[in-house]
C-alpha positions as CSV (number, residue, x, y, z in Angstrom):
1,M,0.3,-0.2,-0.1
2,S,0.9,3.6,-0.4
3,A,2.8,5.7,2.1
4,S,0.1,7.9,2.7
5,F,-1.7,4.5,3.9
6,D,0.7,3.9,6.3
7,R,0.8,7.5,7.6
8,L,-3.2,7.6,7.9
9,S,-3.0,4.2,9.7
10,Q,-0.6,5.3,12.2
11,L,-2.4,8.8,12.5
12,C,-5.8,7.0,13.1
13,A,-4.4,4.2,15.3
14,K,-3.2,7.0,17.4
15,R,-6.0,9.6,17.4
16,Y,-8.7,6.3,18.5
17,S,-6.2,4.2,20.4
18,V,-6.6,1.5,18.5
19,D,-3.8,-0.6,16.8
20,A,-2.6,-0.2,13.9
21,S,-2.7,-3.8,12.6
22,I,-6.6,-3.7,12.8
23,I,-6.4,-1.1,10.2
24,K,-6.8,-2.6,6.5
25,P,-6.8,-0.8,3.4
26,E,-10.7,-2.7,2.9
27,G,-11.7,-2.1,6.3
28,D,-14.2,0.3,6.9
29,V,-13.4,3.4,8.4
30,F,-16.6,4.1,10.6
31,E,-16.7,0.5,11.8
32,T,-12.9,-0.5,12.6
33,L,-12.3,3.1,14.4
34,K,-15.8,3.0,16.0
35,I,-16.2,6.6,15.0
36,D,-20.1,8.8,14.0
37,S,-19.7,11.4,11.1
38,F,-19.0,14.0,13.5
39,Q,-15.7,12.3,14.6
40,A,-15.5,11.7,10.5
41,A,-15.0,15.0,10.1
42,E,-12.6,16.2,12.7
43,L,-10.6,13.5,11.8
44,M,-10.8,14.4,8.0
45,S,-9.9,18.0,9.1
46,E,-7.1,16.5,11.0
47,L,-6.2,14.5,7.9
48,E,-6.1,17.6,5.6
49,M,-3.8,19.4,7.8
50,E,-1.5,16.5,8.3
51,F,-1.2,15.9,4.6
52,D,-1.5,19.5,3.4
53,V,-4.3,18.6,0.9
54,E,-7.9,19.7,0.5
55,I,-10.6,16.6,-0.3
56,P,-14.2,18.1,-1.2
57,D,-16.7,16.9,1.2
58,Y,-18.5,15.6,-2.1
59,E,-15.6,13.4,-2.8
60,L,-15.8,12.4,0.8
61,Q,-19.5,11.4,1.0
62,D,-18.4,7.9,-1.1
63,I,-15.3,6.9,0.7
64,K,-16.0,3.9,3.3
65,T,-12.6,2.5,3.5
66,F,-8.9,3.7,4.8
67,G,-7.8,2.4,0.9
68,A,-10.5,4.8,-0.8
69,L,-9.3,7.4,1.4
70,A,-5.7,6.6,1.2
71,G,-6.4,7.3,-2.7
72,A,-8.1,10.6,-2.1
73,I,-5.4,11.8,-0.4
74,D,-2.4,10.3,-3.0
75,A,-4.4,11.8,-5.5
76,R,-3.5,15.4,-4.0
77,L,-0.3,14.8,-2.9
C-alpha cells in the first residue's frame, strides 16, 4: 500500500487508541474506529492538515474504506 496509507493508519491508530494492525485498506473507517460522522469530519480535518491536502465533501461521501481514503489523499499529493 502507499506511504500515505501507512501514515493514515498510524494517525488513526493513535487518535482513536486502536492497534494499527487492525487498520486494513479494505476496512470500513467507521466500523474499525467506532466513530460517527461528526468524529469522521474531525478526522478529515486532521488528515487534511497532516497531508496538506483538501478533499471536497462531495468526494468524501463515497469514501468508506481506509484504502479509498488513502487513494483520495494520494490523488492530491
